N, C-alpha and C positions, 0 to 999 in steps of 0.2 A: 215245575221245573223247565217243564216245555216252555211253556207261555217265557220265563222267564229269557232261555236260551233266543223263543223268537224274537223277542223286544230287543236284545243284545244285539240280532242280527241286521234290524231295522236302524236301530240306531247311530250300526257303525258301517252300515251304506249309507245312509242320512248324511256322517260326517264323512267319508269319502268323496261323497256329491259334492260337499261346503265344499271339500278342500280343492277337487277338480276348477269345480270352478269358480274357485278366487284366483287361481292357477291359471284358469282360461281367461281370465281380466285382465291378470298381473301382464302374462306375456305381449296381451292385445295392446297394453297401457303404454309396454318398452316400444312399440313400433311405431309411434307417435310423439310428435316431436313434443318438448315437454313448456312451449312455450306460450300457452295458448290461452287465452282469456282465462278466467276461474272461474268457477260455480258462480261461488260471492258473486263475483260483479253481474253475471245476468239475472243472477236474486235479487238485488239490489235494483236494478234496472225495472225492472218488475214493479219490486216499492214503491219506486222512486213516479213513476206511471200509474199507480191505483191511489199517488195522493195527487193526479192533477186531475182524475177524472172525474167528469161532472159528480153531484149525488149520484144514488141510486141509477147507476149507468152499471153498463158490461161490453169491455171493448175484442171483439173479437178477433182473429190475427190466421191467417192459412201459411201455410210454406208456400212455394215457390212452384208452380208446374213443373213438369219433366217436359223437354223442350226435343221435338222430333229432329234432327237430322234429315236422315231420306230413309225413306223406307222402314227396315228395322235398325235403322242405329239413331241414338237419341245425342245430343251435343253433353258435356261435362256435365254433372249436375251443378246449381248455384242458387244456393239457397238465399231464399228474400232478408234484406238487410238488417228491416224491420225484424221480422221471426226471429231470426241467428243475433243478434241485439239480445233478446228479452228471454232468451232460450239458451243458446250454446247449440242449438240443435239443428242437425246437417242434412240431414231428409228429409223428403219429398213424403206428403199424402197426410197432412198435419197439421192441426187446426188445435187453438190456443184460446183462453179463455180472462182474463181479466177481472175480475169483479171490483167498483169500488167501495161494497163491504162485505165484508162477511157469509156467507150461505151458511145451510142445514140441509142437509138431506134428508133423502127417505128416511133411512137410518141411523138420523142425527148426528153423523157425524158435519163439524165444520169445515169450510173451505172457505178460500178464497181467488183459487185461481186454477184453471183443471188443464190438463192435455193429453191429447189424444194422438199415438204415433206410430208409424208402422210396428206389425206384430213380428215378434220373431216366424223364423221362418226358414229352414235349413235349406230346402232346393231353391228359394230363389236367392240364398245366402248366397250359395256357392256357385250361383251367375253374376250377381250383383254385388255383393259384399256384403259385411256382417252390419246387421242390424241388432241397434241397442233396445229396441223394445223398451216395454214400460219401467220393468226390473231395472234395470242402467240408468235410464232419466232421473229415477229418485233416486238412484245412489252417486248419480254421476255431474246433474244437474240442478239438484238441491229441488226437486217437487214431491210435494207429499201426495200429491194423488196426479197419478200417471196411469192411463190406461193404454187399451190398443183402438185402433180408429176406427174397428166395426162396432165397439160399444158407443159411439157417439148418435147414432141412430137412434138407442132408446133410452139413454140417458135422458133423462125426466126435468130437461131445465126451463122453465116458464118464464120464457123470455118479454110475452105480457106485462109483468109487474113491473119490467125494469121503466124508468125514464127514460131515457135512451139507451140506444140500440148504437156501437163504435162499431166501425167496419169501413178496410177502402173498398173505393166504388168496384166491381164485376169487371174483370174484361174475359172477352170471349177469346181466351186462347188457350183455354185445356183440356186436350184430350179423355173419352173413356177410356178406361183401363174396361174393359168387357170382364176380363175372369174375375176382374177384384171389384165388388159390393164398396166397398169404404175405402174408392180412391178419393183424389182428390176432387173429380169431376161432382163424385157424388157425397163427400163430404160437404163444399159447396150447394149440390141440392139440398142435404136434408137439413142444413143452418137457413136457407130460407124459406122450407117450408117449417122450419119450428117458429122464427123466428117471423111468419106469412107477412115473407117479402112480396111483394106482389109480380108476378111473370112482367107484364112490363116496365116494370123498376127503370128509372134512368137516374143513375144518382149525379151525374151535372146536373140536370131540372132540381136537384133534389137542393147541392149544395146554392143552387143560386135562389133557386128560395127562402135558404135558411136566412139571408143578407138580404132580401125585401123583408122579412119578417122581423130583423131586428132591429130593436127599437132604439140601437145605443151610436144605430150609423144615421147622420145625412141624411136627406133626400136625394140630391143632387151627386154623393159621396157614392150611393146606393147606385144611381143610375148608372157612373162613369166604371162602379164594380162590377154590375152586371155586364157594361158591355165586352169589358175586360175581360171577363170568362168566359163569353160568348165569339170569344174572337177567332180562337181555333176551332169551332164547334156552330159556325153561322145558323145551323139549324134550329137549336135551341130558341134563337128569337123567336124561330113561329112557336112554340107552346101561345096555348091561349093566356093562361096570365101573364106570362114573360112580357108577349107582348101588348100585352094589358097595360100594365105596370109601365113599360118602357113608354108610353103611350100618353100615360095622366100625368096631365098641365101644373098638379100642386102635388102637398102631402097627401091633404084629405081625399084625393080621388086616390091615390095611391096604396092607402092604407083600404079602403072600400075592395081592392082588388087584393090584399095580401089577407087580407077576413076569409077569402073565400078557398084559402092554401088550406087542403085538410090538416088537421092535428097529424102528427105519426113521429112515434118512437125513434126512427132509425135515421140514422146521422151518417154520411161516409165525409163530412168535409170537419169535424172536427179532430179527430184518431191523426192524419197527417199532419195537421197543428202542434197539436201535442210530443210524436214524434221528431215534428221537426225541434221545439222547444230543448226535446233532453237530447238529443245527439247534437244542437250546434257545438255544442262544448264538448269537451275529449277531457275525461277522466286521466290522474297518472299510466294507468293499465293500457289505456287506449292510445296515447304519445309514443308512450314505446316501443308500442307496434305501426307505427307511423313514421316517427322513425326512421326505422328499419327501412321501410316500403320505399320513403323520401333515399336513406342511402343507400340501398340495393338499384335506384333505379337512379340516381347521380353515377353511379359504378358503368352501368350499363353504357351510357353515356360519355364516358371518357373510355371504356374500354375502343367504343364503337371509331373515337375519335382517333384511338390510335390506327387499327387496323383499317379503316378505309382509307381505300384506292379508285380512283377515276372508273374501273375499269368493274367496277364491285354492281349488282345488280342493288333499286329498293329490296327484294326478299331478301336477299342476304344480311342488309344491314339489322332489317327487321327480324332473322333471326338471329344474329352474333346480344342485341338487346335482350332476345327473350331466351337465349342462353345463360346470358348472365344471370338474370333473373333468376334461372334453376337450377344455377348454383351454387342459390343462394334460400334457398327451398321457400320462395315465391311457389305458390300455387299459383296460382294463374296471374293473366294479365288484367292489368283493374278496369281496361274498357279495348275496341279493339284497337292496334298499332298505327299510327298514323306515322308513315316515309315518305313524305314527296319531296321528287329530288325535280327544280326549277320550274313550271310552272305547274306544276301538280304540287308545287307548296300553296298553291291558288285555292286551291278548294279545300275550304276549315277542316270537312273532318274526312278528308280522302286515305281509304284504307284497300285500294285494291292493289298497290306496291307492287306493281307487274313490269315498271321501267328496266330495263336489262342493263343499261348501261350508264350510271349517272354524269361522267365526264366533267364539265369541269362548272356543272351546278351546285347554288348553296343548296344545299339538303335539311330540309323541314323533317325534324323528326320531335314526334309527340308520343310517347311511351309510361307506361306507369305501371310498376309491377304492385299485385296487390299481395302481401305476407300477413295471413291469415286473419283471412277478411278486408283488412284495411288497406287501402290504395293510394299512392301517388300518383303525382299527374307532374310530370317532369316532359320540358320542352328544353331542344338545343335547335338551334341553325346554325350548318359548318358551311362552310364549300368542298366540294368532292376531292380536288386535288390539293388542297391544305393552305392557300392563302386566298383572301378575300380580295377580288379585282376590288377599285374605287368606287363602281358605282354601289356594289354590292355590301359596303364600310358603311359608305354614308349612310344607306337606310337599314343595315343593324347598327351604328351607332344612335340613331335617333330613337330609335324601340330599346336599347338598354339603356338609354338615357332616362325616357319614358320610363321603362318599368323600376327603377331607381326612386321615380317620385311617387310612382304608386305604391313600393316598399315603404317611403317615410309617411304616407296617409295613413299604414298600418295601426290604427293605436285605440288603445281603450276610448271609446263612447264615438269616435267617427261614424258620421252614415256607412252603410254598406256600398252606398256607392263612391268614396270617396279616391279609391285607388283610383278606379276608373278617370275621375275627373282631373285628375291631377297628370295621368297616364297622356291625356285626351287631350291637354290643354298643350304638355308636351307637342306629340306632334304633329298636331295642327299646326303650331306654330314651326316646328323646325320642314315640314313640306311645303310650306308657302316658302321658306328662305330659300330650297334647293329649288323651288321652282315649278315644281311637280302640279302642285294646286293655286288658286288664287288668295289671299290673305284673307280669312275671313268667309273663303265659299263653303260647306257641305261638301262631303264626298263619301265615298266605301271604299276609301284607302285602307280602314279600318272599323270593320264593317259587326266587330261584337265585343261584349261586356270585356272587360281586365278580368271578373272575380265570380270563384263562386266560391260551397262549399267544397271542404273533398274529406273525406272519410270512409266509413262502408260502400259510402258510393262514390263514384267517380263527380256526381254532381249532387253532391251528399245533401241531406234536409236539414234544417237552417229556418230562423223567423224572416232573414232579410230587415232586421231592424240594426241600432247599432252594436259597435264591435263589442265585443265579453269576451275576458283573457281564456286564454284556453282553447279559440277557437282558430280552424286551420280553415285558409282561403285559398285560393290562387292567385298569383299576381299573373298575368301573362298578356299583357302589351304585344299587336301585330302590326303590319305593314305587309301589303298584299298589292300586287300592281302585275293585273293581266294580261294577257297580249291584246292589244288593240287600245290599251287606256289612252283616255287624252290629255297623255304626256308625253314629251322625247321620247323615245324607242327603246334607250340607252340604260331606262331604267323595265324596259318591256320584262314578266318573266319573273322577276326578283318578289320570293316571297323569303318574310323573316318573320319569328315568334319565339318569343319570349319567355319560358314559365317558370316556376319555381311555387312551391309550398313554403307556407308562408303563418307561422304559428304569432300567433299574436298573445303579448303577456303583459302583465301591470306596468312593466317597463319598457314596454317599446312588443318589438318584433325580431324574429326571427330565422332566418331563411334555413330547412329544413333540408332544401334538396342544394345546400349553396353547393359540396363540396364537389360537382360540375363545373368545369368553366365557364363566364359568360363572358369576357371581356375577346377584343379580337384579337389581341396580341398573347391572353393564355392559350385558346383553342387554336390557335396556331403554332406555338409550342407546344403545345402536349398533341396535336395531329405529326409535330414532326419525331416524337419517340416511336422506337420500336415496340410491335403488336406480339404478343404471343401466338397473334394467328399466321404470324407472317410465314412461318413456315410448315402451316395447315395446307397443305396441297393433294387436292383429292384427284382421281384420275380421271382421263374425259369418259365421257359414257358413249358407248360405241352407237347407240340409237340416238344420238342427238347431234 
């Protein structure tokens, strides 16, 4: 009887524990938005990656580092987009492994993916928030094999047997948390040891070696590619084998060089390409989030148009945009907000936003809300006093015409550069007509490309190939005329960029951010409307 009574107590306590745990999980779920991507989405993405991995390979991905802001204060954590895409996991200090073929553990357990995550820790969770831990990663993110990150070091993985170990090139921006022996710093060190990655490993050099050895690439094309890949890091050309290859006069001499490249299963070039292939086109779930992000960003533009006054500052304009983002539940800005009045708009990535008074300047506003991981990228340029001057209107309408030409080039099968080509033709022609340039003259008034992919990153991954259905790109022509330019002074200080997020479909294109007014007439009409913020007045500060 005593034994039965004891077992009944144990069973009862266990049941109570399970009920309390379930209640705790249910309460946590109520505190979160209900429209995140599902575990099915992330699981399917892992499956899609597995299908295109090289035979007998493993892909290894790490969570983003924690970034330090100053002293003992860190920036708000943001997960690596590739890691989030494949897992749905939003915490730091984690590593994911995806295998091309099923593996067998020492205990004969079959698996094709592993994830190592932060362990549960009551003390740390009190300070920095609830952690999922392996059990919730299994139940909520659909992983069969999830472990504490402290178990990675002793987990037996024979990396030597793989023909390819795919990973992203290492960056030297990870701090070592001294009290944690399984933080990201340690996880990467442990991986390097397990995979026998040399201490002097250079991922950039390895990528170029892969191009040099690729038999499918023609000799002269290889040289062009190597030169292009080294352009941002000319020191790479001092590598003896790369230097020898670039000096080779013919294919036979180049092959003698490539034969000297040591064999290695370390590959930092393939995984970025595969992730670009996957992320270039968007699923139905992703399109839903992108539409919300674009619409929220467009509403921000509208509300600022109604609220803007000449005595506002760039910072205040930024704040209104970002308030709208937060009001709709967007967790972040997709990138540092750009609010450039007058000549500040001529700085393409101006993020100081410190001008205290807008006056009658044009104000270039490039801001995007990030909603559940997906970011929009929307730019409008408007007159701070509500009315375009004649010169401002002329430049604005040139950019608007160029953007429309770019839209029309967004068709399935068109080359990625088609919108840029269409927009540039308009800008070159119209600038010559108004006398800012001579016909056929090269210039820097439109110094950037018209388009990039947008999604989990503001400059999202993709292949750069012909357009496919369900691809989202920006179309963002601009004209920037800094002070001192070689043209009539009446144009100086005018900067205009108009940017929208364009979904390419089987039937053409859709402007996801088209809610924000684009034409001169629409903008001036919107700016004449009353704003909900007109009566939002704050007291003067005594110390200012």
